[in-house]
C-alpha positions as CSV (number, residue, x, y, z in Angstrom):
1,M,7.2,30.5,-13.2
2,G,4.0,29.5,-15.0
3,A,1.5,31.7,-16.8
4,K,-1.1,31.6,-14.0
5,Q,-0.7,32.9,-10.5
6,S,-2.9,30.1,-9.1
7,N,-5.0,27.1,-10.2
8,R,-6.3,23.9,-9.0
9,I,-7.8,20.8,-10.6
10,S,-11.6,20.4,-10.7
11,V,-11.6,16.9,-9.1
12,I,-11.4,17.5,-5.4
13,H,-12.3,14.8,-2.9
14,R,-10.8,12.4,-0.3
15,L,-7.7,10.5,-1.2
16,V,-8.9,7.5,0.8
17,T,-11.6,6.5,3.2
18,D,-10.0,4.3,5.7
19,E,-13.2,3.2,7.4
20,Y,-13.9,1.4,4.0
21,G,-10.6,-0.4,4.2
22,E,-8.7,2.0,2.0
23,N,-5.5,1.8,4.0
24,Y,-2.8,1.8,1.3
25,W,-2.2,5.3,0.2
26,F,-0.1,4.7,-2.8
27,N,-3.2,3.1,-4.4
28,G,-5.3,6.0,-3.4
29,C,-2.9,8.4,-5.2
30,A,-2.7,6.2,-8.3
31,G,-6.5,5.9,-8.5
32,Y,-6.9,9.7,-8.0
33,V,-4.6,10.4,-11.0
34,M,-6.4,7.8,-13.2
35,E,-9.8,9.3,-12.3
36,C,-8.6,12.7,-13.5
37,L,-7.3,11.0,-16.7
38,G,-10.8,9.6,-17.3
39,E,-10.0,5.9,-16.5
40,K,-13.1,4.8,-14.7
41,D,-11.9,1.2,-14.1
42,Y,-8.6,2.2,-12.5
43,D,-9.7,3.1,-9.0
44,Y,-8.2,2.6,-5.6
45,W,-9.2,-1.1,-5.5
46,F,-7.9,-1.7,-9.0
47,F,-4.4,-0.5,-7.9
48,A,-4.6,-2.3,-4.5
49,G,-4.8,-5.5,-6.5
50,L,-2.4,-4.5,-9.3
51,T,0.4,-3.7,-6.8
52,G,-0.3,-6.9,-4.8
53,D,-1.0,-4.9,-1.6
54,L,-4.5,-6.3,-1.3
55,F,-3.2,-9.9,-1.1
56,T,0.2,-9.8,0.5
57,Q,1.1,-9.8,4.2
58,H,4.4,-8.2,5.0
59,Y,6.6,-8.4,8.1
60,T,10.0,-6.9,9.0
61,Y,12.4,-8.2,11.5
62,K,12.9,-4.7,12.9
63,K,10.6,-1.8,13.6
64,Y,9.0,-0.6,10.4
65,S,6.2,1.8,9.5
66,G,5.6,1.0,5.9
67,D,2.0,0.1,5.3
68,A,2.1,-2.4,2.4
69,L,4.2,-4.2,-0.2
70,S,4.1,-1.0,-2.2
71,S,5.8,0.8,0.7
72,Y,8.7,-1.6,0.6
73,E,9.0,-1.3,-3.2
74,M,9.0,2.5,-3.1
75,D,11.7,2.3,-0.4
76,R,13.8,-0.2,-2.4
77,A,13.5,1.0,-6.0
78,P,11.0,3.8,-6.4
79,G,11.7,4.7,-10.1
80,Q,11.4,1.1,-11.2
81,F,8.3,0.4,-9.1
82,V,6.5,3.5,-10.4
83,R,7.4,2.8,-14.1
84,N,6.3,-0.9,-13.8
85,T,3.1,-0.3,-11.9
86,F,1.7,2.3,-14.4
87,A,3.0,0.3,-17.4
88,K,0.8,-2.5,-16.3
89,C,-2.2,-0.4,-17.2
90,G,-0.6,1.1,-20.3
91,Y,0.8,4.4,-19.0
92,E,4.2,6.0,-18.8
93,A,5.2,7.4,-15.4
94,A,8.3,8.9,-13.9
95,F,9.6,9.2,-10.3
96,V,11.6,12.4,-9.6
97,S,13.7,12.0,-6.5
98,R,14.3,14.7,-3.9
99,Q,17.9,15.1,-5.1
100,E,16.6,15.8,-8.6
101,L,13.9,18.2,-7.3
102,E,16.5,20.2,-5.4
103,Q,19.0,20.3,-8.3
104,D,16.4,21.7,-10.8
105,T,13.5,22.9,-8.7
106,E,12.2,25.4,-11.2
107,K,12.0,22.8,-14.0
108,Y,10.0,20.4,-11.9
109,L,7.8,23.0,-10.3
110,N,6.9,24.3,-13.8
111,L,6.1,20.7,-14.8
112,L,3.9,20.3,-11.7
113,M,2.0,23.5,-12.5
114,A,1.6,22.4,-16.1
115,Y,0.1,19.1,-14.9
116,I,-2.3,21.0,-12.6
117,D,-3.2,23.3,-15.5
118,S,-4.1,20.2,-17.5
119,G,-6.3,18.9,-14.7
120,I,-3.9,16.1,-13.6
121,P,-2.6,15.8,-10.0
122,V,1.0,15.0,-9.1
123,I,1.7,12.3,-6.5
124,A,3.9,13.1,-3.5
125,W,5.8,10.4,-1.8
126,G,7.8,10.8,1.5
127,Q,6.9,12.1,4.9
128,M,3.7,13.3,3.2
129,V,1.9,10.8,0.9
130,G,-0.8,12.4,-1.2
131,V,-1.6,14.3,-4.4
132,Y,-0.8,17.9,-5.3
133,V,-4.0,19.3,-6.7
134,G,-3.3,23.0,-7.0
135,Y,-0.8,25.9,-6.6
136,E,-0.9,29.5,-5.5
137,E,1.6,32.4,-5.8
138,H,3.1,31.0,-9.0
139,G,3.9,27.8,-7.1
140,K,5.3,29.2,-3.9
141,T,2.4,27.5,-2.2
142,L,1.1,24.1,-3.2
143,L,-2.3,22.6,-2.5
144,Y,-2.4,18.9,-1.6
145,I,-4.8,16.2,-0.4
146,T,-3.8,13.4,1.9
147,D,-5.3,11.0,4.4
148,N,-9.1,11.4,4.8
149,D,-9.2,15.1,4.0
150,D,-12.1,16.4,2.0
151,E,-10.4,19.7,1.0
152,P,-6.8,20.5,0.1
153,R,-4.3,21.8,2.6
154,R,-1.6,24.4,1.8
155,M,2.1,23.9,2.0
156,T,5.0,26.1,1.0
157,L,7.2,24.8,-1.8
158,D,10.2,24.7,0.6
159,E,8.2,22.5,3.0
160,A,7.0,20.3,0.2
161,L,10.6,19.6,-0.8
162,R,11.6,18.9,2.8
163,K,8.7,16.4,3.1
164,T,10.2,14.3,0.4
165,D,12.4,12.8,3.1
166,V,11.5,9.2,3.7
167,W,10.4,8.8,7.3
168,V,10.9,5.1,7.7
169,E,13.7,4.3,10.2
170,D,17.0,3.1,8.6
171,S,15.6,3.7,5.1
172,K,18.2,4.1,2.3
173,G,15.5,5.2,-0.1
174,Q,14.1,8.7,-0.7
175,G,10.9,10.3,-1.5
176,G,9.9,12.5,-4.5
177,W,7.2,13.4,-7.0
178,I,5.5,11.0,-9.4
179,F,4.3,12.3,-12.8
180,V,2.0,10.0,-14.7
181,G,2.4,10.6,-18.4
182,D,0.9,9.5,-21.7
183,K,-1.0,6.3,-22.4
184,K,1.1,4.1,-24.6
185,D,-0.7,0.8,-24.6
186,T,-4.4,-0.2,-24.5
187,L,-4.7,-3.5,-22.6
188,S,-7.8,-5.4,-22.0
189,L,-9.1,-5.3,-18.4
190,A,-9.2,-9.1,-18.3
191,E,-5.5,-9.2,-19.2
192,I,-4.5,-6.7,-16.6
193,Y,-6.4,-8.6,-13.8
194,R,-5.0,-11.9,-15.0
195,N,-1.4,-10.5,-15.0
196,A,-1.8,-9.0,-11.6
197,L,-3.0,-12.4,-10.1
198,A,-0.2,-14.2,-11.9
199,E,2.3,-12.1,-9.9
200,I,1.0,-13.1,-6.5
201,P,3.2,-16.2,-6.1
202,Q,6.2,-14.1,-6.8
203,H,5.2,-11.6,-4.1
204,F,4.5,-14.4,-1.6
205,T,8.1,-15.8,-1.9
206,V,10.0,-12.6,-1.3
207,R,12.4,-12.9,1.6
208,T,15.4,-10.6,2.4
209,D,17.7,-10.0,5.3
210,T,15.2,-7.5,6.8
211,Y,11.7,-8.4,5.7
212,C,9.5,-11.1,4.1
213,F,6.1,-11.3,2.4
214,G,3.3,-13.9,2.2
215,P,3.1,-17.0,4.3
216,E,6.6,-16.5,5.7
217,A,5.6,-13.1,7.0
218,F,3.0,-14.7,9.3
219,R,5.5,-17.3,10.5
220,A,8.2,-14.8,11.2
221,W,5.7,-12.5,13.1
222,A,4.5,-15.5,15.2
223,S,8.0,-16.6,16.0
224,D,9.1,-13.2,17.1
225,I,6.1,-13.0,19.4
226,E,6.6,-16.4,20.9
227,N,10.4,-16.1,21.2
228,G,10.2,-13.1,23.4
229,K,10.9,-10.1,21.1
230,F,8.9,-7.9,23.5
231,D,10.1,-9.4,26.8
232,H,12.6,-6.7,27.6
233,M,10.9,-3.8,25.9
234,A,10.0,-0.9,28.1
235,P,6.5,0.7,27.7
236,E,8.0,3.9,26.2
237,E,9.8,1.8,23.6
238,F,6.7,0.0,22.4
239,D,5.4,1.8,19.3
240,I,2.2,-0.2,18.9
241,W,1.8,0.6,15.2
242,G,5.4,0.2,14.2
243,Y,5.9,-3.1,16.0
244,Y,2.5,-4.8,15.8
245,T,-0.8,-3.2,14.7
246,N,0.6,-2.3,11.3
247,Y,0.6,-6.1,10.6
248,I,-2.9,-6.5,12.1
249,C,-4.1,-3.7,9.8
250,V,-2.8,-5.6,6.7
251,L,-4.4,-8.9,7.9
252,A,-7.7,-7.2,8.6
253,T,-7.7,-5.2,5.4
254,N,-6.9,-8.1,3.1
255,G,-9.0,-10.6,4.9
256,S,-12.0,-8.3,4.6
257,C,-11.6,-6.3,1.4
258,C,-10.0,-8.5,-1.4
259,Y,-13.2,-10.1,-2.5
260,G,-14.4,-7.4,-4.9
261,Y,-11.1,-7.6,-6.8
262,L,-11.4,-11.4,-7.0
263,D,-15.0,-11.2,-8.1
264,K,-14.1,-8.8,-10.9
265,A,-11.2,-11.1,-11.9
266,M,-13.6,-14.0,-12.2
267,E,-16.2,-11.9,-14.1
268,L,-13.5,-11.0,-16.6
269,N,-11.9,-14.4,-16.7
270,P,-14.8,-16.9,-16.2
271,E,-12.4,-19.9,-16.4
272,F,-10.8,-18.8,-13.1
273,T,-13.4,-20.7,-11.0
274,W,-10.6,-21.7,-8.7
275,L,-10.6,-18.2,-7.4
276,S,-13.6,-19.1,-5.2
277,E,-11.2,-21.3,-3.2
278,V,-8.8,-18.3,-2.8
279,K,-11.7,-16.2,-1.6
280,D,-12.6,-18.8,1.0
281,L,-9.1,-18.8,2.3
282,Y,-9.0,-15.0,2.7
283,H,-12.4,-15.1,4.4
284,R,-10.8,-17.6,6.8
285,T,-8.0,-15.2,7.7
286,G,-10.5,-12.4,8.2
287,R,-12.4,-14.5,10.7
288,M,-9.2,-15.4,12.5
289,W,-8.6,-11.8,12.9
290,N,-12.0,-10.9,14.4
291,N,-14.9,-13.4,14.1
292,D,-13.9,-16.9,15.2
293,N,-16.0,-17.8,18.2
294,G,-13.7,-16.3,20.8
295,C,-10.6,-17.8,19.2
296,D,-9.7,-14.9,17.0
297,L,-7.0,-12.4,17.6
298,E,-9.2,-9.6,18.8
299,A,-10.8,-12.0,21.3
300,L,-7.4,-13.2,22.5
301,G,-6.1,-9.6,22.9
302,G,-3.8,-9.9,20.0
303,G,-5.6,-7.6,17.5
304,F,-5.8,-3.9,17.4
305,N,-6.4,-4.1,21.2
306,V,-3.0,-5.6,21.9
307,T,-0.9,-4.4,24.8
308,L,2.7,-4.9,25.7
309,E,1.7,-6.8,28.8
310,I,-0.2,-9.4,26.7
311,L,2.9,-9.8,24.4
312,Q,5.0,-10.4,27.5
313,D,2.6,-13.0,28.9
314,K,3.9,-16.4,27.6
315,E,0.6,-18.2,27.8
316,K,-1.4,-15.5,26.1
317,R,1.1,-14.8,23.4
318,A,1.4,-18.5,22.6
319,K,-2.3,-18.6,21.6
320,I,-1.9,-15.4,19.6
321,A,1.1,-16.8,17.7
322,E,-0.8,-20.0,16.9
323,V,-3.6,-18.0,15.2
324,I,-1.1,-16.0,13.2
325,R,0.6,-19.2,12.1
326,N,-2.7,-20.6,11.0
327,C,-3.1,-17.5,8.8
328,G,0.2,-18.3,7.3
329,A,-1.1,-21.8,6.6
330,C,-4.0,-20.3,4.7
331,M,-1.6,-18.3,2.6
332,D,0.5,-21.5,1.9
333,E,-2.7,-22.9,0.4
334,V,-3.3,-19.7,-1.6
335,L,0.2,-20.0,-2.9
336,R,-0.3,-23.7,-3.8
337,I,-3.5,-22.9,-5.7
338,M,-2.1,-20.0,-7.6
339,S,1.1,-21.8,-8.6
340,T,-0.4,-24.7,-10.5
341,G,-0.3,-23.5,-14.0
342,H,-3.5,-21.4,-14.2
343,F,-1.7,-18.5,-16.0
344,L,0.1,-20.5,-18.7
């Protein structure tokens, strides 16, 4: 397998730095690949806006541990999402599922090693989300970077295949490897940013039997809190991330970190002066999370500091639900502004 016994790409660094708000790992993986392809403009924040993750609140009616809109899309239709996302910036890309990897392991391992030999990482999606950046022992061992790691970890090929299982409860999807291919189209950066913003109203109106996005996500979250979703939950059942702080993380991230993308969009499209109103609305949601004169979620005990006891207290949770609904009202206004023909 492969001409070399071992190799790794020259670009080695963290996938994300979560203390900077880089909390959506798909975007970190995509940005890493593009850096290795020489695309300086297509970084983590570029993809966070391109996917809609940076602007879209999500909520599920059951316990869920996906981190962003992109997580739901990778669960629902990974091949389509991968192709569409990279096509938006001119590149071909393919998602190879676990089933395909197991049916023809040698073929795809050789492809992975060929990518590494060309200096291009391969994205892993499943229980482990990250990028493969090297191989040893003719591919029996793979080197990968995930989370906030500065240096690669080692994983056997067998373990890598096992970790393409999707770890989200009740998921019907599957993990796999993502290979980003040739550049087929050269699109202006202004056009890419404009097209990404034009998709936000579409993201905001998604609603299924199990989850919803945008303004409705805030309302569904608030209603579940107020209507006693946690009343009969035992402490050992309360997965704080899966049931609650996942959504706080999205609110905090987007309310604190979307401005650079919006500023770049305005720089590239000077006629989009109305984006300043959108910025103000996201600033408002950020303050409602953690800077609103004692009326924000953190001050009320409904932020990252939440406890099951607070969610079971009717008086305290009513105040928390009201703030969350107010965030939804801000997103209603964002939807109104962005649906008034700016992209025609």
